C-alpha positions in Angstrom: 15.1 -1.3 -16.7 14.6 -0.4 -13.0 17.3 2.0 -11.9 19.9 0.4 -9.5 19.1 2.5 -6.4 15.4 1.7 -6.7 16.1 -2.0 -7.3 18.3 -2.1 -4.3 15.9 -0.3 -2.0 13.0 -2.5 -3.3 14.9 -5.7 -2.2 15.7 -4.1 1.2 12.0 -3.4 1.7 11.3 -7.0 0.6 13.5 -8.2 3.4 11.5 -6.0 5.8 8.3 -7.7 4.8 9.9 -11.1 5.3 10.6 -10.3 9.0 7.3 -8.5 9.5 5.5 -11.6 8.3 7.6 -13.8 10.6 6.6 -11.6 13.6 2.9 -11.3 12.7 2.5 -15.0 12.0 4.2 -15.9 15.3 1.9 -13.5 17.1 -1.2 -14.7 15.2 -0.4 -18.4 15.9 0.5 -18.1 19.5 -1.5 -15.1 20.8 -4.8 -16.9 21.5 -3.0 -19.9 22.9 -0.9 -17.7 25.3 -4.0 -15.9 26.6 -5.9 -19.1 27.0 -3.0 -20.6 28.9 -2.7 -17.6 31.2 -6.4 -17.0 31.8 -8.2 -20.3 31.1 -11.0 -18.7 29.0 -11.6 -18.6 25.3 -13.6 -15.3 25.6 -10.3 -13.4 25.7 -8.7 -15.2 22.7 -8.9 -12.1 20.6 -7.2 -9.7 23.1 -3.6 -10.0 21.7 -4.8 -9.3 18.1 -7.0 -6.5 19.3 -4.2 -5.0 21.3 -1.9 -5.1 18.4 -4.4 -3.4 16.2 -5.1 -0.7 18.9 -1.4 0.2 19.2 -0.9 0.1 15.4 -3.9 2.4 14.9 -2.5 4.8 17.5 1.0 4.9 16.0 0.0 5.0 12.4 -0.7 8.7 11.8 2.1 10.2 14.0 4.6 7.8 12.4 3.4 8.7 9.0 3.6 12.4 9.7 7.2 12.0 10.9 8.1 10.0 7.9 6.5 12.5 5.5 8.8 15.2 7.1 12.0 13.3 7.8 12.0 10.5 5.3 11.1 6.8 5.3 14.5 5.4 6.4 14.8 6.7 10.0 11.2 5.8 10.9 11.5 2.3 9.5 14.8 1.6 11.3 13.3 2.7 14.7 10.2 0.8 14.1 11.9 -2.5 13.4 14.2 -2.0 16.4 11.3 -1.4 18.7 9.6 -4.5 17.4 12.6 -6.6 18.2 12.6 -5.3 21.8 8.9 -6.1 22.1 9.4 -9.7 20.8 12.1 -10.3 23.4 9.9 -8.9 26.2 7.0 -11.1 25.1 9.2 -14.2 25.4 10.3 -13.3 28.9 6.8 -12.4 30.0 5.3 -15.7 28.8 8.2 -17.7 30.3 7.4 -16.0 33.6 3.7 -16.6 33.1 2.9 -12.9 33.8 -0.3 -11.8 32.0 0.2 -8.0 32.7 3.8 -8.1 31.6 2.8 -10.0 28.5 0.2 -7.5 27.5 2.6 -4.6 28.0 5.2 -6.4 25.9 2.6 -6.8 23.2 2.1 -3.0 23.2 5.9 -2.5 22.5 5.9 -5.2 19.9 2.8 -3.8 18.2 4.2 -0.2 18.1 7.3 -1.5 16.2 5.2 -3.6 13.8 2.8 -0.7 13.2 5.6 1.6 12.1 7.1 -1.2 10.0 3.9 -1.6 8.0 4.5 1.9 6.6 7.1 0.4 4.3 4.2 0.2 1.8 4.5 4.0 1.5 8.2 3.6 0.9 7.8 1.2 -2.0 4.9 3.3 -3.5 7.2 6.3 -3.4 9.7 4.8 -5.8 7.5 3.9 -8.8 5.1 5.7 -11.1 1.5 4.6 -11.0 1.8 2.3 -14.1 4.3 0.1 -12.2 3.2 0.7 -8.6 0.9 -2.3 -8.3 3.6 -4.6 -9.4 6.2 -3.0 -7.1 3.9 -3.3 -4.1 3.1 -6.9 -5.0 6.8 -7.7 -5.2 7.6 -6.3 -1.8 4.5 -7.9 -0.2 5.7 -11.3 -1.6 8.4 -11.1 1.0 5.6 -11.9 3.4 5.4 -15.4 1.8 8.9 -16.3 2.9 8.3 -15.0 6.4 4.8 -16.6 6.5 6.2 -20.0 5.6 9.2 -19.8 7.9 7.2 -18.3 10.8 5.0 -21.3 11.5 8.0 -23.6 10.9 10.0 -21.6 13.4 7.1 -21.8 15.9 7.1 -25.6 15.4 10.8 -25.7 15.8 10.7 -23.6 19.0 7.9 -25.8 20.3 10.0 -28.9 19.8 13.2 -27.4 21.3 11.3 -26.1 24.3 9.6 -29.4 25.0 12.8 -31.4 24.7 14.5 -29.0 27.1 11.6 -28.6 29.5 11.1 -24.9 28.7 7.8 -23.0 28.0 6.8 -23.9 24.4 4.8 -20.7 24.0 7.9 -18.5 25.0 10.8 -20.0 23.1 9.5 -19.3 19.5 9.7 -15.5 20.2 13.5 -15.7 19.9 13.1 -15.9 16.1 11.1 -12.7 15.4 13.3 -10.9 17.9 16.5 -11.7 16.0 14.8 -11.2 12.6 13.4 -7.7 13.4 16.7 -6.5 15.0 18.7 -7.6 11.9 16.2 -5.9 9.6 16.6 -2.6 11.5 20.3 -2.7 10.6 19.5 -3.7 7.0 17.1 -0.9 6.4 19.6 1.7 7.6 21.1 1.2 4.0 18.0 2.6 2.3 19.7 5.2 0.1 18.5 7.5 -1.4 15.6 7.7 0.9 12.4 6.6 -0.9 10.8 9.9 -0.2 13.6 11.7 -2.0 13.2 9.4 -4.9 9.5 10.2 -5.1 10.2 13.9 -5.6 12.5 13.1 -8.5 10.6 10.3 -10.3 11.1 11.7 -13.8 14.9 11.5 -13.3 14.6 7.8 -12.7 11.7 7.0 -15.1 12.0 9.4 -18.1 8.7 10.0 -19.7 6.6 10.2 -16.5 4.9 13.3 -15.4 6.2 13.3 -11.8 3.2 13.7 -9.6 0.5 14.0 -12.2 -1.0 10.7 -11.2 -1.4 11.9 -7.6 -3.5 14.8 -8.9 -6.2 12.5 -10.4 -8.4 12.2 -7.3 -11.4 11.2 -9.5 -12.2 10.9 -13.2 -13.9 14.3 -12.9 -10.6 16.2 -13.2 -7.3 16.9 -11.6 -6.5 19.3 -8.7 -3.1 20.8 -7.9 -1.2 19.5 -4.8 -4.2 17.9 -3.0 -4.2 18.1 0.8 -4.6 15.0 2.9 -8.3 16.0 3.6 -9.0 16.3 -0.2 -7.4 13.0 -0.8 -9.4 11.3 1.9 -12.6 12.8 0.5 -12.2 11.2 -2.9 -14.2 8.1 -3.7 -11.1 6.0 -4.8 -9.3 6.7 -1.5 -12.4 5.9 0.5 -13.0 2.7 -1.4 -9.4 1.6 -0.9 -9.5 2.3 2.8 -12.7 0.5 3.4 -11.6 -2.5 1.4 -8.3 -2.6 3.3 -10.1 -2.3 6.7 -12.7 -4.9 6.0 -10.3 -7.4 4.5 -8.1 -7.0 7.5 -11.0 -7.3 9.9 -12.2 -10.5 8.2 -8.7 -12.0 8.4 -8.0 -10.9 12.0 -11.2 -12.3 13.4 -10.2 -15.7 12.0 -6.5 -15.3 12.9 -7.4 -14.4 16.4 -9.5 -17.6 16.9 -8.3 -20.1 14.3 -5.5 -21.7 16.4 -7.9 -22.0 19.4 -10.7 -23.4 17.2 -8.4 -26.1 15.8 -6.9 -26.8 19.2 -10.3 -27.3 20.7 -11.1 -29.9 18.0 -8.0 -31.8 19.0 -5.6 -30.7 16.3 -1.9 -30.6 17.4 0.5 -27.6 17.1 2.1 -29.1 14.0 -1.2 -29.3 12.2 -2.2 -25.8 13.3 1.2 -24.5 12.0 0.4 -26.1 8.6 -3.0 -24.5 8.4 -1.6 -21.1 9.3 1.1 -21.6 6.7 -1.6 -22.3 4.1 -3.2 -19.0 5.0 0.0 -17.0 4.8 0.8 -18.5 1.4 -2.6 -17.3 0.2 -1.8 -13.8 1.6 1.5 -13.4 -0.1 2.1 -16.1 -2.7 0.3 -14.3 -5.5 1.2 -10.7 -4.7 3.2 -10.2 -7.8 0.6 -11.4 -10.3 -2.1 -9.6 -8.3 0.0 -6.4 -8.6 0.4 -6.8 -12.3 -3.3 -7.5 -12.6 -4.1 -4.3 -10.7 -1.8 -2.3 -13.1 -3.3 -3.9 -16.2 -7.1 -3.9 -15.5 -7.2 -1.3 -12.7 -7.6 -1.3 -9.0 -11.4 -1.4 -8.8 -12.1 -4.9 -10.2 -9.3 -6.4 -8.1 -10.8 -4.8 -5.0 -14.2 -6.3 -5.9 -12.7 -9.8 -6.2 -11.0 -9.4 -2.8 -14.3 -8.5 -1.1 -16.2 -11.4 -2.6 -13.4 -13.9 -1.8 -12.9 -12.7 1.8 -16.7 -12.9 2.5 -17.2 -16.4 1.2 -14.0 -18.1 2.3 -14.3 -16.7 5.9 -17.6 -18.5 6.2 -16.2 -21.7 4.6 -13.4 -21.9 7.2 -15.7 -21.9 10.2 -17.9 -24.6 8.5 -15.0 -26.9 8.0 -12.7 -26.3 11.0 -13.1 -30.0 12.1 -11.2 -31.1 8.9 -7.5 -29.8 8.7 -7.6 -30.1 4.9 -10.8 -28.1 4.6 -9.7 -25.6 7.1 -6.3 -25.1 5.3 -8.0 -24.7 1.9 -10.5 -22.1 3.2 -7.9 -20.3 5.2 -5.8 -20.2 2.0 -8.6 -18.5 0.2 -9.1 -16.0 3.0 -5.4 -15.1 2.5 -5.9 -14.5 -1.2 -8.9 -12.3 -0.6 -6.7 -10.2 1.8 -4.0 -10.1 -0.9 -6.3 -8.7 -3.5 -7.4 -5.9 -1.2 -4.0 -5.3 0.3 -2.0 -4.9 -2.9 -4.6 -3.1 -5.0 -5.7 -0.9 -2.1 -2.2 0.2 -1.3 -1.5 0.9 -5.0 -4.7 3.0 -5.2 -3.7 5.0 -2.1 -0.3 5.6 -3.7 -2.0 6.8 -6.9 -4.0 9.5 -5.2 -1.3 10.8 -2.8 1.9 12.8 -3.2 5.4 12.4 -1.6 4.5 14.9 1.1 1.2 13.2 2.0 1.7 9.5 1.2 2.9 8.2 4.5 0.1 10.1 6.3 -2.6 8.9 3.9 -1.4 5.3 4.4 -1.0 5.9 8.1 -4.6 7.1 8.4 -5.7 4.1 6.3 -3.8 1.9 8.8 -5.7 3.6 11.7 -9.0 2.7 10.1 -7.8 -0.8 9.3 -6.6 -1.5 12.8 -9.6 0.0 14.5 -11.9 -2.4 12.5 -9.5 -5.2 13.3 -9.7 -4.4 17.1 -13.5 -4.7 17.0 -13.4 -7.8 14.9 -10.9 -9.6 17.1 -12.7 -8.8 20.3 -16.1 -9.8 18.8 -14.6 -13.0 17.4 -13.5 -14.2 20.9 -16.8 -13.5 22.4 -18.8 -15.1 19.6 -16.6 -18.2 19.6 -17.1 -18.6 23.4 -20.9 -18.0 23.2 -22.0 -19.1 19.7 -19.3 -21.3 18.3 -17.4 -21.3 15.0 -20.4 -20.7 12.8 -21.1 -17.3 14.4 -17.6 -16.2 13.7 -17.9 -17.3 10.1 -21.2 -15.5 9.6 -19.6 -12.2 10.9 -16.7 -12.7 8.5 -19.1 -13.0 5.6 -20.9 -9.8 6.5 -17.8 -7.7 7.1 -16.0 -9.1 4.0 -18.8 -7.9 1.7 -19.1 -4.4 3.1 -16.5 -2.9 0.6 -18.7 -3.6 -2.4 -20.8 -0.6 -1.5 -17.9 1.8 -1.4 -16.2 0.3 -4.5 -19.5 0.8 -6.5 -19.1 4.6 -6.0 -15.7 4.6 -7.8 -15.8 5.4 -11.5 -13.8 2.7 -13.3 -11.6 5.3 -15.0 -10.5 6.6 -11.6 -9.2 3.2 -10.4 -7.0 2.5 -13.4 -3.3 3.2 -13.2 -1.7 6.1 -15.1 -0.5 5.8 -18.6 2.4 3.3 -19.0 5.9 4.6 -18.6 7.5 5.6 -21.9 9.9 3.0 -23.3 12.6 5.4 -24.3 15.0 5.7 -21.4 12.5 4.5 -18.9 13.0 0.8 -19.1 
């Protein structure tokens, strides 16, 4: 059995992922359309996604450092509150048709979302390695509810705005604003703080060895209390970070341009919402079985599957963007590829880190992930404007396959979860 405090905290973090997904899917669907409406050029379509990634990369390490020292709860509460303010500011800026104000609002919104993404460290804190993949997968599944409701809320906002004569690109931002603000209140109830739980894991899961799994940086042998630098130098951590970065970059370059691609081919907002929804279902719908798979067969083979799927499905999307059905199917597979990397990569980083380093390690990984996403988003807009959909798909195929090189350096034994938790008293 999962202890009650951990179960309660897990569901609170699940709620956080729901609202993060609502916010990110809203931004992903509307960002390129807003910029196109305000500037009249497709070359800048990737700017909102790139800006989000730049800010998230900037905030990742300092936020992680603060959360390693003061706990996960205060950082997450502030992050979600800032995200709510940013969403409100975006809505006002778009309604006023002010490009500079919109970009500044995106900065505020992105800072909040970037801190909120460190909730992965919080869930990794509360479980031993043998259950960590499943736990991460469970929380990430919250993104499915948010990902489904996000496009539906955008479509609802679009309909309400058009019937009332308001700006259809501004009204949908009401929903992520309310959701993020409510979640900030909800997460104030995270007790005990997940970081505190991580320092006392044997009390919650008798039979575990506390932080023994964090000492296994490689199959070559354990080290005591590894530093952040030692963790990052280990092949498993490097493979996880590269897999996360490339999966995110592949997804972002398509998210940054997909709505515009579909719109330029004459597909209405409702159709675009359904295609985006298919992608989000792929991202989150299989998170729990993917987590269980990563716990059972190890992180490494799941990361390999994610790289292969991201590369092939990204190319397939650009080849079939004229057909909504084809585009939805390919975008769904892009989401699954991201899910494989996201869940297994986060679990692997949790395996090789300790309570005093975990948020920083994941924060540094987020920096790398977001930097790669910035480059991908900006390149995607330029490639779409100059070379069309196929060039975007070709870049997605190349970037998606890069992690295979890093994963090959990881010994299979180093990417398998620690021994299962003892049955007696632990379940």
